[in-house]
N, C-alpha and C positions, 0 to 999 in steps of 0.2 A: 680408639678405632682411627686409622688413617681416613681422612675425609677424601683422599683422592682415589680410593678403591671404588670400583664400580659394583654396585649391587643390583641384582636382577630378581625380581619377584615373578614367579610363575604361578599366576592365580591373582585376581583383583577383587577379593571379597572384602568383608568389613574388617577382618583382622590384618590383611595386608595394608589396607588403607590406614588403619590405626598406627601400624609400625612406621609406615612411610611418613605420616604426620609427626610422629615423635622424633624421627631422625631429622626432619627438616627444622623442627622446632629447636633442636639441639645443634644446629649449624651445619648439617650435612647438605651439600650442594645437590639440588634437583638434577643438575646436568649428569651427575654420576648415578642415577637411579633409572632402571628400565622395569617396565611392567608388561607382561603379556597375559592375554586372556582371550577366549574365543569370540566374545561380543565386542566389536569395535565401539558401540555406543557407551558401553560401560567404561572403557579405557578412556574415551574422550573426556568423561567426567573427571577422571583422575589427572589427566594432563592439564585440564582447565584449572583444577583446584590446587595442584602441587607444581605443575610445570616440569613433570617428569616425561621421559621418552616412553612411548608405548607402541606395541606391536601385537598382531594376532599370531605371529610366528614364534613358537616357543623356541625353537633351535636358534633363530636370530637373536632372541632375548638372552638365551644362555650363552651364546658366543661372545657377548660383551663382557661378561662378569668375572670378578674375582671371588664374589660370594653369590650364591644362588639361594634364595628362600623359596622352598617348595610350599606354597600356600593353597593347594588344591585339596579337594575332599578325598579321603581315604579310598573311596570306591574307584576313583579315577587315576589314582597315584601311579598304578603300574603302567598304564598306557603312556602317561606323561613322561615318566622316567625312562622307559624304554625308547621313547621318541628322541629324548635329548641325550641319551647315552653315547652315541658316536661323538657328539660335540664335547661333552665334559670329560670324556676320556682322553680327549686331545688336549683340552685346556686346563684341566685339573684344578677347578675351582674348590672352594669350601662349600659343601652342601648343607643347608639347614632346613630341616623339616618341622613344620608345625602341625602335621596331620596327627590326630590322636590315634594311638594303638599300633601304628605301623612301626616295628622294630627296626633297628639299624641293620641287621643282617638281611631282612627282606628288602629294604631300601637299597642296600649296597648291591645285592644281586640284580635288582632291576636297573641299576645304574652302570653296571659292567664291572663292579668290584674295585677295591683299592682307593676310593676317594676319601678325603677327610670328611666326617659327617658329624653334625650336631642334631640332636632331637630336642625340640622345645615343647613343653606343655604350657600354653598361655591360658588365660581365662578372660571372660567377657568384659570385666572391668578395665581391660586394656584399651577399650574403645573410648574410655573417658580419662585415660592417662593414669589410672589407678590399678593397673594389672599386677598379678603375681605369677611369675613364670618360673617353672622348674627346667633346668637344662642339663643335658648329658652329652659328652664328647667321646668319640672313639679315640683310640690310641694314635690314630694318624693326625689328629687335630693338634696344631702347634699352640704355644701359649699366646702368641700374638693373635692367633685366630680366635681363640677363647675370648681374649679381651675385646675383640671386634664384636663378637656376638653379645657379650655382657653389655656393650655400649648400645647396641641396637635395642635390646629388650629392656635395658634400663631407662631408655627413653619413654617408655610407656608404663613404668612402674617398678616393681621389684624383680630382679632377676637372681636366682639362687642355683648354684650348681649342685648336682648329686654325682657321686663317684661310681654308682652301679645303676645300670640301665633299669633294673628291676624296681628301683626306688621310684621310678616315674609313675608306677601304679599307685604308690601312696601320695605322690603329688597330685595325681589325677582325683584321688578320693578327697583330698583336702582342698586345694586352691582351685583345680579344674571344676569340680562339681560344687565347691563350697559357695559360690554365690547364690546358687538355687537354695540352699540350706537357709542362707540369711534372708532371702526373699520370703521363704516359707514362715520363718519367725516373724518377719515384718507383717506378713498377713495375719498371723495370729494375734499380734499386738494390736494392729488396727481393729480386728474383729472384737477383741476383748474391750477396748476403749469404747467402741461404738455401743457395745452391750451396757457399759456403764454410763451411757448417756451423751457422749460426745458426738458432734457431727462428723460425717465421714471425712470431709476435707481437713477438719482439725486433727482428727485421729491420725490421718496419713502423714500430715505435716510434722506433727510432734513425734511420731514413731520413727520416721526417717531421720529427723535431726538427732533423735536420741541415740540410734545406732551409729550414725556418722560421728557424733561427738565422742561416744564411748570408744569407738575404733581409734579415733585420733588420740585420745588420752593414753591408750595402750601403746600406740605407736611412738609417742613422744616422751612418755615417762619411763622411769626405771623400774617401777614396781611391777611385780608379777600379776597376772590377772586375778589370782586369788586375793591378793592384797587390795587390788582396786575394788573388787567386789565388796570386801570387808569395810572399805572406806565409806561405801555408800550405805552400809547397814547400821542401824542403831539398836542396841538391845531393846527388844520388845516392840519395835517399830514396824512400819508397813513393809520395807524391803526384806527385813528378816523373815516376816510371815510369808511373803511371796517366794523367797528363795527356799525356805523350808518346804513349801508345797512342790517346788520342782524337785527337790531332793527326794521327797517321799514318793513322787512319781517315777523315780529312777531315771531322770533325764540323761545323765551320764551314760548309762547302759544303753539307752535308746540311740544316742548319738554314736557310741561305739558300734552298735549294730548296723546302723545306717552307713557308717563309713566302710565297715568291712564288706557290706553288700556292693558298694561302689568299687572298692579295691578288686573284688572277686570278678565283677563284670569287666573291669578294665584288663584283667589277666585273660578273661575268655575272649574279649574282642582282639587282643593280640594274636591269639591262636587262629581265630576265624579269619582274620585278615591275611595272616601268612600263608593260609591254605590257597590264596589266589597266586601263590609263587610256584606255578607249574603248569 
């Protein structure tokens, strides 16, 4: 990504803040970052923390940019897009949306049509630099623009492109919703350890480190998860007994069912949000 490009964030929530932090940590100049939001008090916090330029005027913010990141809630996206449409139709920036559920066709219509557009499905671990984002680009997006978006979201974790927009529903069901699945399992591990006699603080500390360590082994090694699992198990041992209990309870089918429920709800939300296009 060219560090001389100006990037504007419309919306100044936690995700925008995380992305800005990742960019600056990777050498992007705060002088080339603009942020707009309705509340000046919130903006001043970002200016103090990062040294970026801020404004409460979305059109002025958009006017500065080669790349615009739409970081507002889906429910207000239509009004935001229609407000800046006259500006972006003149300046023709790359538009990047991190709003869940809003499809490219809907965003394109609100922005006046014909702009290069990227949709990103980030997740909450982006706030600690460990995000997993799925990205989709329309045909108008050039390779250099793709590279720029990869650099932006690669600064806060892993950025992976999909070639069909419909696959973002699968990304949502996996990495978008996935942190909550991990937290649920973390809760269950803690509760089980407490029931076995450990103090709550000890149970939490060990459970968190166990999950973090296992994830890091999977990330750094070449073995498949199935082999990593077998590496922990000894014939007739404690792990084998626990894993067999999970298998007997059909854990895999339950995970599949939960993932399909998230996938279906993502599809439903896309339809519901598109109905606001009229």
